[in-house]
MIDOSE-1310 file (N, C-alpha, C; in nm, 2 decimals, decimal comma, always signed):
residues 260
mnpi	+2,39/-0,86/+2,49/+2,42/-0,97/+2,40/+2,32/-1,09/+2,42; +2,27/-1,14/+2,32/+2,17/-1,25/+2,33/+2,24/-1,38/+2,37; +2,18/-1,47/+2,45/+2,24/-1,59/+2,49/+2,25/-1,69/+2,37; +2,35/-1,77/+2,37/+2,37/-1,87/+2,27/+2,27/-1,98/+2,30
lnvr	+2,19/-2,02/+2,19/+2,08/-2,12/+2,20/+2,14/-2,26/+2,17; +2,10/-2,35/+2,26/+2,15/-2,49/+2,25/+2,05/-2,57/+2,18; +2,09/-2,65/+2,08/+2,00/-2,73/+1,99/+2,03/-2,88/+2,01; +1,92/-2,96/+2,02/+1,94/-3,10/+2,02/+1,85/-3,16/+1,91
ffcs	+1,90/-3,28/+1,86/+1,83/-3,33/+1,74/+1,77/-3,47/+1,77; +1,65/-3,49/+1,72/+1,58/-3,61/+1,73/+1,53/-3,66/+1,59; +1,60/-3,62/+1,49/+1,57/-3,65/+1,35/+1,67/-3,74/+1,29; +1,67/-3,77/+1,16/+1,76/-3,86/+1,10/+1,90/-3,81/+1,10
pvah	+2,00/-3,90/+1,09/+2,14/-3,86/+1,08/+2,17/-3,76/+0,97; +2,10/-3,79/+0,85/+2,13/-3,70/+0,74/+2,08/-3,56/+0,77; +1,96/-3,55/+0,82/+1,90/-3,42/+0,86/+1,99/-3,35/+0,97; +2,03/-3,43/+1,06/+2,11/-3,38/+1,17/+2,24/-3,32/+1,12
arhv	+2,31/-3,39/+1,03/+2,43/-3,33/+0,97/+2,41/-3,21/+0,89; +2,30/-3,20/+0,82/+2,26/-3,08/+0,74/+2,24/-2,96/+0,83; +2,17/-2,98/+0,94/+2,15/-2,87/+1,03/+2,28/-2,82/+1,10; +2,36/-2,92/+1,15/+2,48/-2,89/+1,22/+2,57/-2,81/+1,13
avla	+2,58/-2,84/+1,00/+2,66/-2,76/+0,91/+2,62/-2,62/+0,90; +2,49/-2,60/+0,90/+2,44/-2,46/+0,90/+2,46/-2,39/+1,03; +2,43/-2,45/+1,14/+2,45/-2,39/+1,27/+2,60/-2,35/+1,30; +2,69/-2,43/+1,24/+2,83/-2,40/+1,25/+2,87/-2,26/+1,19
slpa	+2,78/-2,21/+1,10/+2,80/-2,08/+1,04/+2,74/-1,97/+1,12; +2,68/-2,01/+1,23/+2,61/-1,91/+1,32/+2,66/-1,93/+1,46; +2,79/-1,93/+1,48/+2,85/-1,97/+1,62/+2,81/-1,88/+1,73; +2,78/-1,75/+1,70/+2,74/-1,66/+1,80/+2,60/-1,67/+1,84
tysv	+2,52/-1,76/+1,77/+2,38/-1,77/+1,80/+2,34/-1,91/+1,85; +2,41/-2,01/+1,80/+2,37/-2,15/+1,83/+2,49/-2,24/+1,88; +2,45/-2,34/+1,96/+2,55/-2,44/+2,00/+2,48/-2,57/+1,99; +2,56/-2,68/+1,98/+2,51/-2,82/+1,98/+2,59/-2,89/+2,09
nper	+2,54/-2,88/+2,22/+2,62/-2,93/+2,33/+2,53/-3,02/+2,41; +2,55/-3,15/+2,41/+2,46/-3,25/+2,48/+2,46/-3,23/+2,63; +2,56/-3,15/+2,69/+2,56/-3,13/+2,83/+2,48/-3,01/+2,88; +2,44/-2,93/+2,79/+2,36/-2,81/+2,82/+2,21/-2,84/+2,81
pvdi	+2,13/-2,76/+2,89/+1,98/-2,77/+2,87/+1,94/-2,74/+2,73; +1,83/-2,79/+2,68/+1,79/-2,78/+2,54/+1,70/-2,66/+2,53; +1,74/-2,56/+2,44/+1,66/-2,45/+2,41/+1,57/-2,48/+2,29; +1,62/-2,56/+2,19/+1,55/-2,59/+2,07/+1,57/-2,74/+2,04
avsd	+1,46/-2,81/+2,02/+1,47/-2,95/+1,98/+1,42/-2,96/+1,84; +1,48/-3,05/+1,76/+1,45/-3,07/+1,62/+1,40/-3,21/+1,60; +1,28/-3,23/+1,56/+1,23/-3,37/+1,54/+1,19/-3,38/+1,39; +1,16/-3,51/+1,35/+1,09/-3,52/+1,22/+0,94/-3,54/+1,25
etpa	+0,87/-3,58/+1,15/+0,72/-3,58/+1,16/+0,67/-3,70/+1,23; +0,75/-3,80/+1,27/+0,70/-3,92/+1,33/+0,66/-3,90/+1,48; +0,56/-3,97/+1,53/+0,52/-3,96/+1,67/+0,64/-3,99/+1,77; +0,72/-4,09/+1,74/+0,83/-4,12/+1,83/+0,93/-4,01/+1,84
siaa	+0,96/-3,95/+1,73/+1,06/-3,84/+1,72/+1,01/-3,72/+1,80; +0,88/-3,69/+1,77/+0,82/-3,57/+1,84/+0,81/-3,59/+1,99; +0,77/-3,72/+2,03/+0,77/-3,75/+2,18/+0,90/-3,73/+2,24; +1,01/-3,79/+2,18/+1,14/-3,78/+2,23/+1,19/-3,63/+2,24
ayds	+1,15/-3,55/+2,14/+1,19/-3,41/+2,15/+1,12/-3,34/+2,26; +0,99/-3,37/+2,29/+0,92/-3,31/+2,40/+0,98/-3,35/+2,53; +1,02/-3,48/+2,54/+1,08/-3,53/+2,67/+1,21/-3,45/+2,70; +1,28/-3,39/+2,61/+1,40/-3,32/+2,64/+1,37/-3,18/+2,70
mpgv	+1,24/-3,15/+2,71/+1,20/-3,02/+2,77/+1,26/-2,90/+2,71; +1,24/-2,88/+2,58/+1,30/-2,77/+2,51/+1,21/-2,64/+2,53; +1,26/-2,53/+2,49/+1,18/-2,41/+2,49/+1,11/-2,39/+2,36; +1,16/-2,46/+2,25/+1,10/-2,44/+2,12/+1,12/-2,58/+2,05
lvve	+1,01/-2,62/+1,97/+1,02/-2,74/+1,89/+1,02/-2,70/+1,74; +1,12/-2,76/+1,66/+1,12/-2,75/+1,52/+1,09/-2,88/+1,46; +0,99/-2,89/+1,36/+0,95/-3,01/+1,31/+0,98/-3,02/+1,16; +1,06/-3,12/+1,12/+1,09/-3,14/+0,98/+0,98/-3,21/+0,91
rpgr	+0,96/-3,18/+0,78/+0,86/-3,24/+0,69/+0,72/-3,23/+0,75; +0,68/-3,11/+0,80/+0,55/-3,10/+0,86/+0,43/-3,13/+0,77; +0,45/-3,12/+0,64/+0,35/-3,15/+0,54/+0,30/-3,30/+0,55; +0,37/-3,38/+0,62/+0,34/-3,52/+0,63/+0,25/-3,55/+0,76
lsqa	+0,24/-3,45/+0,84/+0,15/-3,46/+0,96/+0,00/-3,45/+0,91; -0,09/-3,50/+0,99/-0,23/-3,48/+0,97/-0,27/-3,35/+1,03; -0,39/-3,30/+0,99/-0,44/-3,18/+1,04/-0,46/-3,19/+1,20; -0,51/-3,31/+1,24/-0,53/-3,33/+1,38/-0,39/-3,32/+1,46
evra	-0,29/-3,38/+1,40/-0,15/-3,37/+1,46/-0,10/-3,23/+1,47; -0,12/-3,15/+1,36/-0,08/-3,01/+1,36/-0,16/-2,93/+1,47; -0,29/-2,96/+1,48/-0,37/-2,88/+1,58/-0,32/-2,92/+1,72; -0,29/-3,05/+1,74/-0,24/-3,09/+1,87/-0,11/-3,02/+1,91
lagg	-0,02/-3,02/+1,81/+0,11/-2,95/+1,83/+0,09/-2,80/+1,86; +0,00/-2,74/+1,78/-0,02/-2,59/+1,80/-0,08/-2,56/+1,93; -0,16/-2,66/+1,99/-0,23/-2,63/+2,12/-0,16/-2,70/+2,23; -0,03/-2,74/+2,21/+0,04/-2,81/+2,32/+0,11/-2,73/+2,42
glpv	+0,11/-2,59/+2,40/+0,17/-2,51/+2,50/+0,32/-2,48/+2,47; +0,37/-2,54/+2,37/+0,51/-2,52/+2,33/+0,52/-2,45/+2,20; +0,60/-2,34/+2,18/+0,61/-2,29/+2,04/+0,67/-2,39/+1,95; +0,60/-2,41/+1,84/+0,63/-2,51/+1,74/+0,65/-2,44/+1,60
fpll	+0,77/-2,47/+1,54/+0,80/-2,41/+1,41/+0,81/-2,51/+1,30; +0,72/-2,52/+1,20/+0,74/-2,61/+1,09/+0,85/-2,57/+1,00; +0,94/-2,66/+0,97/+1,05/-2,63/+0,88/+1,01/-2,65/+0,73; +0,99/-2,54/+0,66/+0,94/-2,54/+0,52/+1,04/-2,47/+0,44
qlas	+1,09/-2,54/+0,34/+1,20/-2,48/+0,25/+1,16/-2,36/+0,18; +1,05/-2,36/+0,11/+1,01/-2,25/+0,02/+0,97/-2,13/+0,10; +0,90/-2,15/+0,21/+0,86/-2,04/+0,30/+0,98/-1,97/+0,35; +1,08/-2,05/+0,39/+1,20/-1,99/+0,44/+1,28/-1,91/+0,34
alsq	+1,28/-1,96/+0,22/+1,35/-1,89/+0,11/+1,28/-1,76/+0,07; +1,15/-1,76/+0,08/+1,07/-1,64/+0,04/+1,06/-1,54/+0,16; +1,11/-1,58/+0,27/+1,11/-1,48/+0,38/+1,18/-1,35/+0,35; +1,26/-1,35/+0,25/+1,33/-1,23/+0,21/+1,25/-1,14/+0,12
vgpa	+1,13/-1,20/+0,08/+1,04/-1,12/-0,01/+0,93/-1,07/+0,08; +0,94/-0,96/+0,14/+0,84/-0,91/+0,23/+0,74/-0,81/+0,16; +0,64/-0,76/+0,24/+0,54/-0,67/+0,18/+0,60/-0,55/+0,11; +0,72/-0,50/+0,16/+0,78/-0,38/+0,09/+0,83/-0,42/-0,05
slpq	+0,85/-0,54/-0,08/+0,90/-0,58/-0,21/+0,79/-0,60/-0,31; +0,67/-0,61/-0,27/+0,56/-0,64/-0,36/+0,52/-0,52/-0,44; +0,46/-0,53/-0,56/+0,41/-0,42/-0,64/+0,30/-0,35/-0,56; +0,29/-0,22/-0,58/+0,20/-0,13/-0,51/+0,05/-0,17/-0,52
apvl	+0,01/-0,21/-0,65/-0,13/-0,25/-0,67/-0,13/-0,37/-0,75; -0,10/-0,49/-0,69/-0,10/-0,62/-0,77/-0,23/-0,65/-0,82; -0,23/-0,71/-0,94/-0,36/-0,75/-1,00/-0,36/-0,90/-1,04; -0,24/-0,96/-1,05/-0,23/-1,10/-1,09/-0,11/-1,16/-1,03
vrsh	-0,12/-1,28/-0,98/+0,00/-1,35/-0,93/+0,00/-1,49/-0,99; +0,12/-1,53/-1,05/+0,14/-1,66/-1,10/+0,25/-1,73/-1,02; +0,23/-1,85/-0,99/+0,33/-1,92/-0,90/+0,34/-2,06/-0,94; +0,47/-2,11/-0,97/+0,49/-2,25/-1,01/+0,61/-2,31/-0,93
lswe	+0,59/-2,43/-0,89/+0,69/-2,51/-0,81/+0,71/-2,64/-0,87; +0,84/-2,67/-0,90/+0,88/-2,80/-0,94/+0,96/-2,86/-0,82; +0,91/-2,98/-0,77/+0,96/-3,03/-0,64/+1,02/-3,17/-0,66; +1,13/-3,20/-0,58/+1,19/-3,33/-0,59/+1,11/-3,44/-0,52
gdpm	+1,03/-3,40/-0,42/+0,97/-3,49/-0,33/+0,83/-3,53/-0,38; +0,74/-3,57/-0,28/+0,61/-3,62/-0,32/+0,51/-3,51/-0,34; +0,39/-3,53/-0,40/+0,30/-3,43/-0,43/+0,24/-3,35/-0,32; +0,21/-3,42/-0,20/+0,16/-3,35/-0,09/+0,26/-3,25/-0,03
daai	+0,38/-3,30/-0,01/+0,49/-3,21/+0,04/+0,50/-3,09/-0,05; +0,49/-3,11/-0,19/+0,51/-2,99/-0,28/+0,39/-2,90/-0,26; +0,27/-2,94/-0,25/+0,16/-2,85/-0,24/+0,15/-2,78/-0,11; +0,19/-2,85/+0,00/+0,20/-2,78/+0,13/+0,30/-2,67/+0,13
ehlv	+0,42/-2,71/+0,08/+0,53/-2,61/+0,07/+0,48/-2,49/-0,01; +0,42/-2,51/-0,12/+0,38/-2,41/-0,21/+0,28/-2,31/-0,15; +0,17/-2,37/-0,09/+0,06/-2,28/-0,04/+0,10/-2,21/+0,09; +0,18/-2,27/+0,18/+0,23/-2,20/+0,29/+0,32/-2,08/+0,25
aleg	+0,41/-2,10/+0,16/+0,49/-1,99/+0,11/+0,41/-1,88/+0,05; +0,31/-1,91/-0,03/+0,22/-1,81/-0,09/+0,15/-1,73/+0,02; +0,10/-1,80/+0,12/+0,03/-1,72/+0,23/+0,13/-1,63/+0,30; +0,25/-1,68/+0,32/+0,35/-1,60/+0,39/+0,39/-1,48/+0,31
algt	+0,39/-1,49/+0,18/+0,43/-1,37/+0,10/+0,32/-1,28/+0,07; +0,19/-1,34/+0,05/+0,08/-1,26/+0,00/-0,03/-1,23/+0,10; -0,04/-1,32/+0,20/-0,16/-1,31/+0,29/-0,25/-1,43/+0,27; -0,36/-1,43/+0,35/-0,45/-1,55/+0,35/-0,51/-1,57/+0,21
lsdp	-0,52/-1,69/+0,17/-0,58/-1,73/+0,04/-0,72/-1,77/+0,07; -0,81/-1,73/-0,02/-0,95/-1,77/-0,01/-1,01/-1,81/-0,14; -1,13/-1,87/-0,14/-1,20/-1,91/-0,26/-1,12/-2,00/-0,35; -1,06/-2,11/-0,30/-0,98/-2,19/-0,39/-1,06/-2,27/-0,49
qfle	-1,00/-2,28/-0,61/-1,06/-2,36/-0,72/-0,95/-2,45/-0,77; -0,97/-2,58/-0,77/-0,87/-2,67/-0,81/-0,90/-2,71/-0,96; -0,79/-2,71/-1,04/-0,80/-2,74/-1,18/-0,76/-2,88/-1,21; -0,82/-2,95/-1,31/-0,78/-3,08/-1,35/-0,65/-3,07/-1,42
terg	-0,56/-3,16/-1,39/-0,43/-3,16/-1,46/-0,37/-3,31/-1,45; -0,31/-3,35/-1,56/-0,25/-3,48/-1,57/-0,12/-3,49/-1,50; -0,05/-3,38/-1,48/+0,08/-3,38/-1,42/+0,08/-3,28/-1,30; +0,09/-3,33/-1,18/+0,11/-3,24/-1,07/-0,03/-3,19/-1,02
yagr	-0,03/-3,06/-1,00/-0,15/-2,99/-0,94/-0,16/-2,85/-0,99; -0,28/-2,79/-0,99/-0,29/-2,65/-1,03/-0,42/-2,60/-0,96; -0,43/-2,47/-0,94/-0,55/-2,41/-0,88/-0,54/-2,26/-0,89; -0,65/-2,20/-0,84/-0,67/-2,06/-0,83/-0,72/-2,02/-0,70
artg	-0,69/-1,90/-0,65/-0,75/-1,85/-0,52/-0,74/-1,70/-0,53; -0,78/-1,64/-0,42/-0,77/-1,49/-0,41/-0,71/-1,45/-0,28; -0,63/-1,34/-0,29/-0,59/-1,28/-0,16/-0,63/-1,13/-0,17; -0,74/-1,10/-0,10/-0,80/-0,97/-0,12/-0,87/-0,97/-0,25
avev	-0,84/-0,87/-0,33/-0,90/-0,86/-0,47/-0,81/-0,92/-0,58; -0,70/-0,98/-0,54/-0,60/-1,02/-0,63/-0,62/-1,17/-0,66; -0,62/-1,21/-0,79/-0,62/-1,35/-0,83/-0,48/-1,41/-0,82; -0,48/-1,53/-0,76/-0,35/-1,60/-0,75/-0,37/-1,74/-0,83
awsg	-0,28/-1,76/-0,92/-0,28/-1,89/-1,00/-0,16/-1,96/-0,96; -0,18/-2,09/-0,91/-0,06/-2,17/-0,88/-0,06/-2,30/-0,95; +0,06/-2,36/-0,97/+0,07/-2,49/-1,04/+0,20/-2,55/-0,99; +0,21/-2,68/-1,00/+0,33/-2,75/-0,96/+0,33/-2,89/-1,00
rsga	+0,45/-2,95/-0,99/+0,47/-3,09/-1,01/+0,57/-3,15/-0,92; +0,56/-3,27/-0,88/+0,65/-3,34/-0,80/+0,74/-3,44/-0,88; +0,84/-3,49/-0,81/+0,92/-3,59/-0,88/+1,02/-3,52/-0,98; +1,04/-3,39/-0,96/+1,13/-3,32/-1,05/+1,28/-3,35/-1,02
dasq	+1,37/-3,33/-1,11/+1,51/-3,35/-1,09/+1,57/-3,26/-0,99; +1,51/-3,14/-0,97/+1,56/-3,04/-0,87/+1,44/-2,95/-0,84; +1,44/-2,91/-0,71/+1,33/-2,82/-0,66/+1,36/-2,68/-0,71; +1,27/-2,62/-0,79/+1,28/-2,49/-0,84/+1,15/-2,42/-0,83
yqld	+1,15/-2,29/-0,82/+1,03/-2,21/-0,79/+1,03/-2,08/-0,87; +0,91/-2,04/-0,93/+0,90/-1,92/-1,00/+0,77/-1,84/-0,95; +0,79/-1,72/-0,92/+0,68/-1,63/-0,88/+0,68/-1,51/-0,96; +0,56/-1,47/-1,01/+0,55/-1,35/-1,10/+0,43/-1,27/-1,04
ivgl	+0,45/-1,15/-0,99/+0,34/-1,07/-0,94/+0,34/-0,94/-1,03; +0,22/-0,93/-1,10/+0,20/-0,82/-1,19/+0,12/-0,71/-1,12; +0,17/-0,58/-1,12/+0,09/-0,47/-1,07/+0,05/-0,38/-1,18; -0,02/-0,28/-1,14/-0,07/-0,18/-1,25/+0,05/-0,10/-1,31
ndrl	+0,15/-0,08/-1,22/+0,27/+0,00/-1,27/+0,40/-0,06/-1,25; +0,40/-0,18/-1,19/+0,53/-0,24/-1,16/+0,51/-0,39/-1,16; +0,62/-0,46/-1,14/+0,62/-0,61/-1,15/+0,73/-0,67/-1,07; +0,71/-0,79/-1,01/+0,81/-0,85/-0,93/+0,82/-1,00/-0,98
evya	+0,94/-1,04/-1,01/+0,97/-1,18/-1,05/+1,07/-1,24/-0,95; +1,04/-1,36/-0,90/+1,13/-1,43/-0,81/+1,16/-1,57/-0,87; +1,29/-1,61/-0,87/+1,33/-1,74/-0,91/+1,41/-1,80/-0,80; +1,37/-1,92/-0,76/+1,45/-1,99/-0,65/+1,49/-2,13/-0,70
dlak	+1,62/-2,16/-0,68/+1,67/-2,29/-0,70/+1,71/-2,34/-0,57; +1,62/-2,42/-0,51/+1,63/-2,46/-0,37/+1,75/-2,56/-0,35; +1,80/-2,62/-0,46/+1,91/-2,71/-0,44/+2,05/-2,64/-0,43; +2,05/-2,51/-0,46/+2,17/-2,43/-0,45/+2,18/-2,37/-0,31
tskp	+2,31/-2,36/-0,27/+2,33/-2,30/-0,14/+2,41/-2,16/-0,15; +2,47/-2,13/-0,26/+2,55/-2,01/-0,28/+2,46/-1,89/-0,32; +2,36/-1,92/-0,41/+2,27/-1,81/-0,45/+2,14/-1,87/-0,48; +2,06/-1,91/-0,38/+1,94/-1,99/-0,41/+1,82/-1,91/-0,46
llvr	+1,82/-1,77/-0,45/+1,71/-1,69/-0,48/+1,75/-1,57/-0,56; +1,68/-1,54/-0,67/+1,70/-1,42/-0,75/+1,57/-1,34/-0,75; +1,58/-1,21/-0,73/+1,46/-1,13/-0,73/+1,48/-1,02/-0,83; +1,38/-1,00/-0,92/+1,39/-0,89/-1,02/+1,26/-0,81/-1,02
tgsa	+1,28/-0,68/-1,02/+1,17/-0,58/-1,02/+1,17/-0,51/-1,15; +1,05/-0,47/-1,19/+1,04/-0,39/-1,32/+0,93/-0,29/-1,31; +0,93/-0,20/-1,40/+0,83/-0,09/-1,41/+0,81/-0,06/-1,56; +0,75/+0,05/-1,59/+0,73/+0,09/-1,73/+0,86/+0,12/-1,80
kgfq	+0,96/+0,14/-1,73/+1,09/+0,17/-1,79/+1,17/+0,05/-1,81; +1,12/-0,07/-1,77/+1,19/-0,19/-1,79/+1,23/-0,26/-1,66; +1,30/-0,37/-1,67/+1,34/-0,45/-1,56/+1,48/-0,40/-1,51; +1,49/-0,41/-1,37/+1,62/-0,38/-1,31/+1,71/-0,50/-1,31
qpqg	+1,83/-0,49/-1,28/+1,92/-0,60/-1,27/+1,88/-0,69/-1,16; +1,87/-0,82/-1,18/+1,83/-0,92/-1,07/+1,92/-0,91/-0,95; +1,86/-0,92/-0,83/+1,93/-0,92/-0,70/+1,93/-1,06/-0,65; +2,05/-1,11/-0,60/+2,05/-1,24/-0,55/+2,05/-1,24/-0,40
vyes	+1,99/-1,35/-0,34/+2,00/-1,38/-0,20/+2,10/-1,49/-0,18; +2,20/-1,46/-0,09/+2,32/-1,55/-0,08/+2,31/-1,64/+0,04; +2,19/-1,67/+0,09/+2,18/-1,76/+0,20/+2,08/-1,87/+0,16; +2,11/-1,99/+0,20/+2,02/-2,11/+0,18/+1,89/-2,09/+0,26
hlrl	+1,79/-2,17/+0,22/+1,66/-2,16/+0,29/+1,69/-2,21/+0,44; +1,78/-2,30/+0,46/+1,80/-2,35/+0,60/+1,87/-2,25/+0,68; +1,96/-2,18/+0,63/+2,03/-2,08/+0,71/+1,93/-1,96/+0,74; +1,85/-1,93/+0,64/+1,75/-1,82/+0,66/+1,65/-1,87/+0,77
fwrn	+1,61/-2,00/+0,77/+1,52/-2,04/+0,88/+1,58/-2,03/+1,01; +1,71/-2,07/+1,03/+1,77/-2,06/+1,16/+1,80/-1,92/+1,20; +1,83/-1,83/+1,11/+1,86/-1,69/+1,14/+1,73/-1,62/+1,18; +1,62/-1,65/+1,11/+1,49/-1,59/+1,15/+1,44/-1,65/+1,28
lald	+1,46/-1,78/+1,31/+1,42/-1,83/+1,43/+1,49/-1,77/+1,55; +1,62/-1,74/+1,54/+1,69/-1,67/+1,65/+1,63/-1,53/+1,68; +1,57/-1,47/+1,58/+1,52/-1,33/+1,59/+1,38/-1,34/+1,66; +1,30/-1,44/+1,63/+1,16/-1,45/+1,68/+1,12/-1,59/+1,71
rtse	+1,13/-1,63/+1,84/+1,09/-1,76/+1,89/+0,96/-1,75/+1,97; +0,88/-1,64/+1,95/+0,76/-1,62/+2,04/+0,65/-1,72/+2,00; +0,56/-1,73/+2,09/+0,44/-1,81/+2,07/+0,36/-1,75/+1,96; +0,35/-1,62/+1,95/+0,27/-1,55/+1,85/+0,33/-1,58/+1,71
hsgt	+0,46/-1,58/+1,69/+0,52/-1,61/+1,56/+0,49/-1,76/+1,53; +0,51/-1,85/+1,63/+0,48/-1,99/+1,61/+0,34/-2,01/+1,57; +0,25/-1,94/+1,63/+0,11/-1,96/+1,60/+0,08/-1,92/+1,46; +0,15/-1,81/+1,41/+0,13/-1,77/+1,27/+0,17/-1,88/+1,17
qmsr	+0,29/-1,94/+1,20/+0,34/-2,04/+1,11/+0,25/-2,17/+1,11; +0,21/-2,21/+1,23/+0,12/-2,33/+1,23/-0,02/-2,30/+1,17; -0,07/-2,17/+1,19/-0,19/-2,14/+1,12/-0,18/-2,14/+0,97; -0,07/-2,10/+0,92/-0,05/-2,11/+0,77/-0,05/-2,25/+0,73
llda	+0,02/-2,34/+0,81/+0,02/-2,48/+0,77/-0,12/-2,54/+0,77; -0,20/-2,51/+0,87/-0,34/-2,56/+0,88/-0,42/-2,50/+0,76; -0,40/-2,37/+0,73/-0,47/-2,31/+0,62/-0,44/-2,39/+0,49; -0,32/-2,42/+0,47/-0,28/-2,49/+0,34/-0,34/-2,63/+0,34
mall	-0,34/-2,70/+0,46/-0,40/-2,83/+0,46/-0,55/-2,83/+0,44; -0,62/-2,72/+0,49/-0,76/-2,70/+0,46/-0,79/-2,68/+0,32; -0,71/-2,59/+0,25/-0,72/-2,57/+0,11/-0,71/-2,69/+0,03; -0,61/-2,77/+0,06/-0,59/-2,90/-0,01/-0,69/-3,00/+0,02
gagp	-0,75/-2,99/+0,14/-0,86/-3,08/+0,17/-0,99/-3,06/+0,08; -0,99/-2,93/+0,02/-1,11/-2,90/-0,06/-1,08/-2,94/-0,21; -0,96/-2,99/-0,24/-0,92/-3,02/-0,37/-0,91/-3,17/-0,40; -0,85/-3,21/-0,51/-0,83/-3,35/-0,54/-0,72/-3,41/-0,46
slsg	-0,73/-3,54/-0,45/-0,63/-3,61/-0,37/-0,49/-3,60/-0,43; -0,39/-3,58/-0,35/-0,25/-3,57/-0,40/-0,17/-3,69/-0,34; -0,24/-3,79/-0,29/-0,17/-3,90/-0,22/-0,11/-4,00/-0,31; -0,12/-3,98/-0,44/-0,07/-4,08/-0,53/+0,08/-4,07/-0,55
saqr	+0,13/-4,14/-0,64/+0,27/-4,15/-0,66/+0,32/-4,01/-0,72; +0,45/-3,98/-0,71/+0,50/-3,86/-0,76/+0,49/-3,86/-0,91; +0,47/-3,74/-0,96/+0,45/-3,72/-1,11/+0,58/-3,65/-1,17; +0,62/-3,70/-1,28/+0,73/-3,64/-1,35/+0,67/-3,55/-1,47
């Protein structure tokens, strides 16, 4: 039987309450006990919060809103000797869409994200999730758009087209992967907790009935973290975050106000 992991929080009261509500649904895996040593510390993106989390001497650090960190800060965390896991909503939601779910011979990928927050958070969430589902993106081309952002890249021989906007009323995501003989569609409503993800597959015979994922992105994050807290897994997550930041560094500035 695996030991129960103790979690301590160095983030906002709102984020704290959100995490505790999820951890309460995983009582055989996690505890929140101030008297016990810290296995996992949760910070936000601010230097003071990260420093306080480090001072608690955890085994693992979880960072909220990692898209607001600079590339230098992400590199420093990645090289700090402690496994660090960026908490990203969309990547966690898409963790249920693994390689076995993808079409056998994909030829085109279309991906669109409507995001409640600011443009940089949206773009970071979007590109990290795409790399997690599809693999490393290369040859990025950013397209001019009056609302939000858009671009193209490749993963292997497959063209990936992405677009998004920030300042939306609710965070929603659509992914369409077209293969030579089959197709995969994903729809995510990140504001929902009962059924936030729908997956539909199709072939020449037509589409199958959509399948729902009945766990929120936050519960999926914590459940996946309990299964793999290794430095190797942490390195993969941080590498994807840096890849996304590098891709965005090659494109237009997203530091302006949120777009509706």
